[in-house]
DRENSE-464934 format. One record per residue (C-alpha): x, y negated, z; residue in one letter. Coordinates in nm, 4 decimals, padded with zeros to 6 digits. Layout:
<nodes>
{node {X; Y; Z}; "A"}
...
</nodes>
This chain:
<nodes>
{node {00.0057; -00.0268; -00.0029}; "X"}
{node {00.1179; -00.3027; -00.0609}; "X"}
{node {00.0412; -00.6508; 00.1301}; "X"}
{node {00.0861; -00.9812; 00.0328}; "X"}
{node {00.0269; -01.2640; 00.3727}; "X"}
{node {-00.0055; -01.6498; 00.2779}; "X"}
{node {00.0061; -01.8637; 00.5242}; "X"}
{node {-00.0189; -02.2349; 00.6215}; "X"}
{node {00.1408; -02.3418; 00.9083}; "X"}
{node {00.2341; -02.7038; 01.0447}; "X"}
{node {00.3912; -02.6585; 01.3929}; "X"}
{node {00.4841; -02.3126; 01.3342}; "X"}
{node {00.2178; -02.1627; 01.5086}; "X"}
{node {00.0149; -01.9562; 01.2032}; "X"}
{node {00.4043; -01.8713; 01.0799}; "X"}
{node {00.4423; -01.7019; 01.3866}; "X"}
{node {00.1077; -01.5186; 01.3966}; "X"}
{node {00.2103; -01.4458; 01.0074}; "X"}
{node {00.5024; -01.2628; 01.0852}; "X"}
{node {00.3829; -01.0912; 01.3437}; "X"}
{node {00.0968; -00.9736; 01.1449}; "X"}
{node {00.3762; -00.8666; 00.8453}; "X"}
{node {00.5807; -00.6452; 01.1569}; "X"}
{node {00.2948; -00.4640; 01.2439}; "X"}
{node {00.1659; -00.4252; 00.8735}; "X"}
{node {00.4748; -00.2488; 00.7651}; "X"}
{node {00.3958; 00.0484; 01.0608}; "X"}
{node {00.1520; 00.1330; 00.7805}; "X"}
{node {00.2610; -00.0491; 00.4479}; "X"}
{node {00.4541; 00.0318; 00.2090}; "X"}
{node {00.5589; -00.3196; 00.0848}; "X"}
{node {00.4632; -00.6539; 00.3175}; "X"}
{node {00.5678; -00.9795; 00.1247}; "X"}
{node {00.5283; -01.2858; 00.3920}; "X"}
{node {00.4683; -01.6315; 00.1254}; "X"}
{node {00.4584; -01.9709; 00.2985}; "X"}
{node {00.1745; -02.1232; 00.0659}; "X"}
{node {00.4113; -02.3730; -00.0313}; "X"}
{node {00.5678; -02.1488; -00.2344}; "X"}
{node {00.2645; -01.9100; -00.3121}; "X"}
{node {00.1603; -01.9018; -00.6746}; "X"}
{node {-00.1237; -01.7303; -00.8176}; "X"}
{node {00.0985; -01.4748; -00.9460}; "X"}
{node {00.2238; -01.3628; -00.5757}; "X"}
{node {-00.0987; -01.1522; -00.5085}; "X"}
{node {-00.0216; -00.9427; -00.8631}; "X"}
{node {-00.0373; -00.5565; -00.7105}; "X"}
{node {-00.1187; -00.6885; -00.3817}; "X"}
{node {-00.3700; -00.4042; -00.2137}; "X"}
{node {-00.4607; -00.6472; 00.0300}; "X"}
{node {-00.4309; -01.0171; 00.0858}; "X"}
{node {-00.3971; -01.1832; 00.4167}; "X"}
{node {-00.4653; -01.5708; 00.4345}; "X"}
{node {-00.4020; -01.7797; 00.7138}; "X"}
{node {-00.4013; -02.1489; 00.7865}; "X"}
{node {-00.3790; -02.3754; 01.1311}; "X"}
{node {-00.7022; -02.5638; 01.1824}; "X"}
{node {-00.7513; -02.9180; 01.1268}; "X"}
{node {-01.0566; -03.1419; 01.1861}; "X"}
{node {-01.2797; -02.8146; 01.2017}; "X"}
{node {-01.1763; -02.6698; 00.8821}; "X"}
{node {-00.8442; -02.6086; 00.6525}; "X"}
{node {-00.5914; -02.8659; 00.6392}; "X"}
{node {-00.6018; -03.1616; 00.3683}; "X"}
{node {-00.3275; -03.3723; 00.2804}; "X"}
{node {-00.4352; -03.5953; 00.4550}; "X"}
{node {-00.4390; -03.3886; 00.7961}; "X"}
{node {-00.0832; -03.2791; 00.7032}; "X"}
{node {00.0325; -03.6229; 00.6794}; "X"}
{node {-00.0867; -03.6843; 00.9958}; "X"}
{node {00.0658; -03.4037; 01.1734}; "X"}
{node {00.4221; -03.4543; 00.9900}; "X"}
{node {00.3429; -03.8493; 01.1215}; "X"}
{node {00.3152; -03.7398; 01.4953}; "X"}
{node {00.5406; -03.5110; 01.5002}; "X"}
{node {00.8046; -03.7602; 01.3478}; "X"}
{node {00.6726; -04.0042; 01.6023}; "X"}
{node {00.6423; -03.8047; 01.9096}; "X"}
{node {00.9485; -03.5798; 01.8463}; "X"}
{node {00.7128; -03.2686; 01.9583}; "X"}
{node {00.6127; -03.0085; 01.8550}; "X"}
{node {00.8634; -02.9896; 01.5629}; "X"}
{node {00.7247; -02.9232; 01.2061}; "X"}
{node {00.7437; -02.5918; 01.0366}; "X"}
{node {01.0533; -02.6214; 00.7375}; "X"}
{node {00.7892; -02.4724; 00.5024}; "X"}
{node {00.5375; -02.7260; 00.6211}; "X"}
{node {00.5418; -02.9927; 00.3257}; "X"}
{node {00.3944; -02.9477; 00.0424}; "X"}
{node {00.0572; -02.8132; -00.0835}; "X"}
{node {-00.1790; -02.6316; 00.0948}; "X"}
{node {-00.4425; -02.3789; 00.0981}; "X"}
{node {-00.6946; -02.5719; -00.0532}; "X"}
{node {-00.4118; -02.6516; -00.3196}; "X"}
{node {-00.3725; -02.2707; -00.3296}; "X"}
{node {-00.6883; -02.1558; -00.3512}; "X"}
{node {-00.8117; -02.4510; -00.6617}; "X"}
{node {-00.5364; -02.2984; -00.8569}; "X"}
{node {-00.6473; -01.9342; -00.8213}; "X"}
{node {-00.8701; -01.7213; -01.0436}; "X"}
{node {-01.1219; -01.4786; -01.0202}; "X"}
{node {-01.0009; -01.1775; -00.8407}; "X"}
{node {-01.2067; -00.8455; -00.8897}; "X"}
{node {-01.2737; -00.6424; -00.5755}; "X"}
{node {-00.8825; -00.6586; -00.4133}; "X"}
{node {-00.8956; -00.6231; -00.0400}; "X"}
{node {-00.8650; -00.9439; 00.1870}; "X"}
{node {-00.8405; -01.0895; 00.5442}; "X"}
{node {-00.8599; -01.4453; 00.7052}; "X"}
{node {-00.7375; -01.6208; 01.0020}; "X"}
{node {-00.6420; -01.9148; 01.1567}; "X"}
{node {-00.4956; -02.1018; 01.4438}; "X"}
{node {-00.6696; -02.3208; 01.6794}; "X"}
{node {-00.7307; -02.5007; 01.9634}; "X"}
{node {-00.8223; -02.3419; 02.3187}; "X"}
{node {-01.2083; -02.4231; 02.2963}; "X"}
{node {-01.5087; -02.3118; 02.1413}; "X"}
{node {-01.5264; -02.2563; 01.7594}; "X"}
{node {-01.8139; -02.4701; 01.7831}; "X"}
{node {-01.5996; -02.7665; 01.9116}; "X"}
{node {-01.2766; -02.6820; 01.7093}; "X"}
{node {-01.3604; -02.4986; 01.4214}; "X"}
{node {-01.1730; -02.2020; 01.2715}; "X"}
{node {-00.9693; -02.2489; 00.9034}; "X"}
{node {-01.0632; -01.8847; 00.8927}; "X"}
{node {-01.4269; -01.9605; 00.8091}; "X"}
{node {-01.3074; -02.1399; 00.4876}; "X"}
{node {-01.0475; -01.9320; 00.3899}; "X"}
{node {-01.3020; -01.6818; 00.4279}; "X"}
{node {-01.5436; -01.8091; 00.1979}; "X"}
{node {-01.2982; -01.9076; -00.0760}; "X"}
{node {-01.1560; -01.5693; -00.0479}; "X"}
{node {-01.5040; -01.4545; -00.1342}; "X"}
{node {-01.5614; -01.6826; -00.3861}; "X"}
{node {-01.2743; -01.5707; -00.6172}; "X"}
{node {-01.4155; -01.1899; -00.5701}; "X"}
{node {-01.1861; -01.1024; -00.2582}; "X"}
{node {-01.3722; -00.8217; -00.0475}; "X"}
{node {-01.2833; -00.8738; 00.3299}; "X"}
{node {-01.1961; -00.5612; 00.5500}; "X"}
{node {-01.2531; -00.7295; 00.9283}; "X"}
{node {-01.3786; -01.0427; 01.0152}; "X"}
{node {-01.1939; -01.3729; 01.0517}; "X"}
{node {-00.9796; -01.4126; 01.3480}; "X"}
{node {-00.8808; -01.7218; 01.5465}; "X"}
{node {-00.5411; -01.7537; 01.7082}; "X"}
{node {-00.4967; -01.9855; 02.0381}; "X"}
{node {-00.3313; -02.2446; 02.0687}; "X"}
{node {-00.3016; -02.5099; 02.3644}; "X"}
{node {-00.2965; -02.9050; 02.3515}; "X"}
{node {00.0694; -02.9208; 02.3585}; "X"}
{node {00.0593; -02.6967; 02.0400}; "X"}
{node {00.2327; -02.3249; 02.1601}; "X"}
{node {00.0598; -02.0433; 02.1081}; "X"}
{node {-00.1334; -01.9132; 02.4373}; "X"}
{node {-00.0012; -01.5516; 02.6278}; "X"}
{node {-00.1218; -01.2699; 02.4533}; "X"}
{node {-00.1599; -01.3710; 02.1286}; "X"}
{node {00.1369; -01.2013; 01.9607}; "X"}
{node {-00.0796; -00.8638; 02.1226}; "X"}
{node {-00.3997; -00.9912; 01.9945}; "X"}
{node {-00.2016; -01.0167; 01.6704}; "X"}
{node {-00.1327; -00.6545; 01.7041}; "X"}
{node {-00.4261; -00.5011; 01.7839}; "X"}
{node {-00.6025; -00.7122; 01.4464}; "X"}
{node {-00.4038; -00.6365; 01.2460}; "X"}
{node {-00.3470; -00.2646; 01.3446}; "X"}
{node {-00.7846; -00.2901; 01.2799}; "X"}
{node {-00.7270; -00.4515; 00.9743}; "X"}
{node {-00.4720; -00.1780; 00.8272}; "X"}
{node {-00.7127; 00.0851; 00.8959}; "X"}
{node {-01.0095; -00.0951; 00.7435}; "X"}
{node {-00.8268; -00.1881; 00.4519}; "X"}
{node {-00.6865; 00.2111; 00.4469}; "X"}
{node {-01.0350; 00.3933; 00.4618}; "X"}
</nodes>
C-alpha cells in the first residue's frame, strides 16, 4: 500500500502530527510519502492507495493567504512560536484548487486546533473532508482533530492519539 500524507503547518504542530502519522503508517504500508503542501503538486498523489491531508485551523476553517501572513507576522513580532520551515507559500486551499477529480482513492483528513469546543474553534478537517469528497476521494475514517494549547503547543497525549487514529485509518483503508 502506498500512503501519501500532504500537510500544511504554520507553527510545526501539524507537521509533527503528520510525521507521527507517517511513522505509524509505515508499520503496515509499503511506501509512505510525507509532503509539505508548499511542495505538493497534483501528481504527488499518483499511485496512492491512501491520501491523508492535514492542516491547522485558522478562523474556523482552512488557512487563507491572509491568515498565513498574519501567523508569520505574529511570530515575527513576538518571536514565539517559531514558524515551520515550509509555512510560506501556497496552502491547502490552493492545492485543492489545482487538483482535478480523483476517482475513488481512499482518504482521511485531520487538523490541529485550539483546546476548546469545535463549535467555538472550527475545524479545518471539516473543510478538508468536503474538498476531498468534492474531488472524488472516499474517506475511510471520520476526520480527526489534534489539540494545541493557547501557546500553540500540542497537548500531552496527542502523539498517542495520532497513533490510535492512524492504526484505525490503516485498518479501514486495508479492508
